[in-house]
N, C-alpha and C positions, 0 to 999 in steps of 0.2 A: 504494500500500500504506500501511498504518499504520506509522509510524516513530517510535520513542521515542529521544530524545537525553538522555543522562544526564551530569550533572556530579557527580563524587564529592565527598564532604564534606570537602574540603581547603580550609580558610578562612584559613590563614596565622595572622597575629598576633592578629586580633580574634576575639571570640566569636560574631560574626555576619558575614554577607557584606555587602560595602559597595555594590557595583553589579552589574548584570547582566553576563553574559559575552558579549563581542562575537563571538567565534568561533562559539559554539553558535547565537547569534542569526542570524548570517549563514547558517549551514548550514540552519537551520530555514526561513529565507526562500527560499533556493534550492529546497529540496525542495517547499515549498508552491507555488512558481511552476511546478514540474513536475507539480503535481496530486496530490501525496501529502498525506496527513493526518499532521500532526506534533504530538507532545506533548513537553514538556520536564519532566524531573525534576531539579530543582536541589537536590541533597542538601546544599549549603551552607546552605540555608534549612531543609530538613527531612531530617535525616540518618537517619531511621528506615528500616531494611530492610523492616519490616512494611508501612509506608505505600507504599514503592516497589513491593513485590510486589502490593499491592492495586491500585495504579495500573496495573500491567501486566495484571492480571486484567480490569480495566475496559476498558482501551484496546485490548488484544489486538494488540500490535505484531507485525509480520512481520519486522522488522529493528530491532536496537538499535545505536545509536552511542554510544560512551563516550569522553569526553575524558580525556586522560592527560598531566598535567604532570610534568616531571622531579622537582620537589620533591614528595615524598609519593606517588610513582608506585605504591607497593605498595597504597595504598588502592584504586586502580583495578584492580590485579591481583586483590586479594581480592574485589572486587565482581564481577569476571568469574566467579570460581569459584562465588560464591553464585548468580549468575544461571544459570549452566550447570547447577548442581545442581537448581534449582527450575524452570527453564524450558529444558530441553535442546533443545527443538525450535526455539528462536528463534536465528537467526544473530546474532553479535555482531561489530561492527567497532570496533576501538579506533583513536583518532587523537590529535592534539595534539602538543605540542612533544616529548614524550618519545619517541614513535614515530619522529619525524623525526630523533632523535638516535641511537637504538639499533637502528632498523630491524628486521631479522628476529628479534633477541633478544626483542622484545616478544611474538612468537608462540611462541617457544621456551619462554618462562617463564609463559605463560598458556594457557588453553583457548580464547581468542578465535579466531574463524573467519577474520577479516581484520584487516589493519593498513593504515592510510591515512597516508602520509607526505607532507611538503611542503604546499603549498596544497591543502587537502583537498576543496573543494567539487565540482570537476569529477569527481574520482575517486569520491566518495561518490554523486553523482548517477548515474553510470554503473553503480555497484553496485546502486543502487535500481532501475535499469531492467532488472536481470537480464542485463546484457551478459556475455559469456563472460569469466571472470576473467583468462584469459591476454591479453585485449585491453585491459584497463583499466590505463592508465599511473598510476603512483603507488600501486599496490596491492601489498600483501604477502598471500600466500594459501597455503593448504595443498593439496598435490597428491600423493596416494598416499603419505602418510607423510613427505613432505619439505616444506620451506617455500620458496616461490618469491618473489623480490622482482623485480617488474616495473620497467622503466625509469621515471624520474620523469615526472610530468605536466608539460606546459609551463606556465609562469607566466602567470597572467591578465594581459592587457594593457589591455583596455577596462574599467576599474573603474566607469565610469558606467553600464555595462550591469548592474551588480549591483543586486539589490533592496535596499531598506533593511533592515537587520537587524531581525528580528522580536522586539524587546524586549517587545512587548505579551504575548508568550507566557510571560513570567516573572511571578512575583508581585511586581510592582514596589513595592507598598506595604510589603513586608517587608524591604527593603534598608535598610542603615544610612543611606545618602545618597539624596536625591531628585536623582539625577544620571544623565545619559545619556552613556555612552561613545561617542565619535565617532572612527571610523577614516577618515582622509581620504587615506591613501597606504599603499603596501606596499613592503617592501624597504628596504635601507639600503646605500649605496655605501661606507660606512666599514669599517674592518678591525679594530676593537677585539678584542683576543685573548680577552677573557673573555665575549664576547657570543655567544649561540647563535641569534640571530634569523635569520642567513643560512641556517642549516640548515632553517628552516621557510619563510621568505619570500624567500630569495635576496638577491643583491646589487643587481640592477637596481632603480632607484627608479621606481615607477609611481604615478600619481596619479589621483584623481578631479578633475573640473573644479570650479572655485570655485562655479559655479552649482549643481552637483549637491550639493556639501557644504552650502551654505547652504539649499538646498531641504529637506534632511533636518533641519537645525536648525529651520527654520520649521515643518515637520511636527510635531515634538515640542513646539515652543513653543506651538502652538495647542492641544496637549493638556495644557498647564499646566506644562511643564518649562522652566526657564530656566537651568539649570546644565549645562554640557557638559564632560566630561573628554576632552581630545584625547589619544588613545591611540597616536598615530603614533610610530614610532621616529625619524623625522627630518622633522618637519612643515615646517621652514623651509629644507630643502635647496634648494628652488626659491623664492627670495625673492620674485620678482614674483607667483607664484601665491599665496603666503601673504598678500601685501599685497592681492591681489584679493579673497580670502576676506573680509578685514577690510572692504574697501570695500563689498562687497555687504551685509554685516551692517549697516553704518552706513546705507547707502542705503535699506534696507528698514525701518529704524527698530526693529530687533529689540533689545529690552532683555534681554540675556542675560549670563551669567557664563561665561568660559572659563578652564579650569584645565589647566595643562600639568604634571601630576604625573609623567608618564612622562619628562619632561625635554625641553629644547631644547639644541642645541649652542651654546655661547657664541660660537663663531666663525661662526655662521649667523644672527646678529641684528645689527641696526644701529639707530641712533636713530630713523630714519624708520619702520621696521617696528614697533619697540616702541611708538612713539606711536600707530600705527594699531591695534595690538593693544589698547592701553589704551582707546582710543576705542570699539573694538568690544566691550569688556566683559571683557578679560582681567584677572583678579584675582590670579593665582598662577602663578609660573614656577619650576620646578626646573631647575637646571643641573648636569650631571654633570662634575665635575673629576676625581674619583677620587684624585688625589694632587697635591700642589704640588711634588713632586720631579721635576726635568726628566728624569732618567734613567728614573724610573718611568713617566712619560708616554710616553717613547720605547719602552720595553719593552712597554707596553700597546698600542702602535700607535694611541694616542689622537689623534695629529695635532692637538693643542691646546696653546696656550701659557697660562701663568699670567696673563700680561698681558691676553690676550683675555678670560679669565674675569673678571678684575678690572673691565675696561671694561664688559663686559655687565652685571655686577652693579650697577655704579655707575649706568649708564643706566636700568636697570630700577627701582632704588630711587628715582631722581630723578623718575620718572613716577608713583610711588605704587603700583606693582605689588609685591605681596609676593614675596619671593625665598627659595628654598631652594637649598643647594648640597650635593651628594652626594659623599661620600668612601668609599674602599674600604680596609679594613684587610687587609694581606697582599699589596699590590702587589709585582710583581717588583722586587728591589733594595731593598725597604723595610727599615728598621731601627726600633727603638723611638724613637731620636732623631729620625728622619725623620717618624715618626708624630706626635711632639710638635710638630714644626714645622707639620704639617697642622692640628693643634688650634689652634696660635697663629694660623695663617693664617685659619682659620674665624672666630676672634675678630676679626681685623683687618677682615674683610669686612663685619661688622656686619649680617648677614642675619637674616631673620625665623626661619629654621629651618635646621638642618643634619641630615644623616644620615651615620652611620658604619656601613657594612655589612661583615660578614666576607665575604671573597672565597670564592665557591663555584665551583670549577672543574667545569664541565659536561663529561662525556665527549664527545669529538668536537670540542672547541674547542682552539685553540692553547694556551690557558692550562693545560688539562689536561696537554698534552704538556710544557709548560714545567715544571710541578711535578714530573713524572716524571723530568726531566733535571736539575733544579736544586734540588729540595727533597725532602721526605719526606711522603707521605700518612700521616696519623695514623689514618685510618679508611678502609675500602674505600668506593667510591662508593655501593654498595648501602646502606650504613649511613647515610652523611651525607646522601644525598638523601632518605631517609625519616625519619630521626630528628632532623635538624638543619634550620635554615633561616637566612636572612640575619640574623635577630635572635637567633641562638644565640651565647652568649659563647664556646662551645667552637670553636676553629679546626679546620678539617679537614686542614690541612697546616702544616708549619713549614719554616723554612730555618735554616742555621747563623747567619745574621745576625739573624734575628727568630724566636726559638724560642717554643714554645707558651705558656710562663708569661708572657712579655712581651706576647704577643698578647692573652691574656685580660685583662691589666691595661689594655692599650690599648683594648680593647672597653669595659671598664667606664668608663674616662675619657671615651670617646666618648659613651656612653649618658648620662653625667652632663651633658655639654654639651647633648645633645639635650633632656633634661628641663628644664634651666635655661631654655633659650630657649622651650620649649613652655609652661612655666608662666608665664613673664613675658608671653608673647604673649597668653595667654588670661585671665590674672588681674591684669595690671599688674605694674610693676617691683617694688613693695614686697611685695605679697602673693605674687608669683611667687618672689621671693628667699626668703621664709619657707618657702613650699611646697617649694622646692628643698632647703633645709637639712633639712627633715623627710624628704624622699624619700631623702636620702643616709644616713639612719639604718639600721643593720642590721635593727632590729626591723621597720621599715616595709618594707624590701626583702623580708624573709622572710615576713611575715604579712599585709601589707595591699596588696600589689601587685595581687592578683586582685580585691579589693574595689574598688580605685581604677580598674582597667580597666572593670569593670562600671558603675561610676558614670559614667565618661567616655562609655561607650556610651549610657547613659541620657540624658546631656546632648546627645549627637548626635541621639538620637531626638527631643528637644525642639527641634532645629534651632538650638542655641546657635551653632554654626559650620557652614557648609556646605562648607568646604574646609580 
C-alpha cells in the first residue's frame, strides 16, 4: 500500500530543522523492504497544512503514520484532527516516545485509529499487512467504542538485520547541518530517574556489529557525507565493540567526523578508547554530569562520580577533542548554593561548551513521581510539555529548598555561561568577551535575540561550523 509518514512541525530551539529523523527513516526503510510505497512529510522543513494536504492528494496514502514526541505533543494531536476532518477515510497510526509514555491516553485524546508503543517497526509492519488488530503486539486500537492496549512487542535482537534508515527520502539539502545521524545500538542498562528512553527502547543493551555500522558510514561517505552524529544512548557501554568500530574506520581509511552530541558516559571511556576515537575522526564529545553534588547524583541514580567526569574531560581535552558537559537545573536535593557550585565546577573544567537545562519530569518516569512526593508542580504536565521546553527559563516545579524565583535566576546565570563560552569559541577570546558583554544587555536580550538567532542560522548555512 501507499504509506505516508509525517513529522509534525516541532523544531525545538532553532528556526529550522538540523538533521533528518532516524526513527521515521528506519520505519520508512522497513516498510519499503516489505514492498510498500513510502513518502515522508517532514513538517519541520515545510510546516504548511496546505502543502501537506496537496501531498496527500498526490500520493493517495492508504495509511498515515504520525510521530509524536512528548515535548509539543499537542501539535501532533491537532494535526490528527485536521487530517481526520479532511481525509476521514485514511486510517491514522500515531507513535513515538509520547505514545510509549501515555499509552491509551493518546487515543482517548485524539481521533487516531491506532497507537504504536515501544519499538514500533514490527508493530507498524504488521498493521500495514492488515493483520487482525487483536494479534498485533505493541498496538493500541479501538474496539466497539473502547480502547484496547495489546501486550508489548518483543524487542528486536538482531539489529544487523535492519535496513539502513532511508534518509534519502528526506530533503537533505534543506537541513541546517550536512550530517547523518547514526544509531548503532538500542536500549540503555542504566537507571537515571529523569530519562524516558527505557519506556521506548527498554533496558537491554542491543547492538549492531562494528562491520554493519561502518558499512553504513561508508555508504553515506560515498554519497558525499563525512559528518556523523552518533545518536546512541550508550555507545560505549561495550568498550571492545566501540574500539572495533574505530579500528574499522581507520583500516578503511574513511576521512570522517564523528560527533557525540547525545553524550557519552564519563565512566565508559578510557585513554585507549578516546585515542582511537580521535584517530577515527571524533571531533566533539558531550558528557552528561547533571550535577556535581554527590547526593544529587545518588538521587538521580546516575551511578557516576565527579572524579570520573573530571578524568574523562581531562583525557578528552588532552587528545584535542572538543568537550561539552551537560548540567540539569532542578536536580533532587539541589539548592541555589549547590547550583552555584555547579557553575564554578563548569568553570574549573575548562571545557569548550556547557549546557544548563531545566529539568522536565516526563510522566511515567521516577522523576515525575519524585516531584509529586517531594516538590510542587507549578504547571500541569499538559501545559509544560506543550508550552515549555528544556530552554525555557520558567521551571515546571519547585521545592522548598530551591523555589521558582531562585531557579529562574539560576537558569539565567547558566545561559550567560553558555553564551560566554559559545562566543569565545566561535569568535576568539577578545571578540567573544565583547560579544558576551553586549549579549548581557537588557536591550539586546529583549530586541535582538531573534535577529542574532537568524544570523547564526545563516552562518551555519554557510558551513562556518559543522558541529
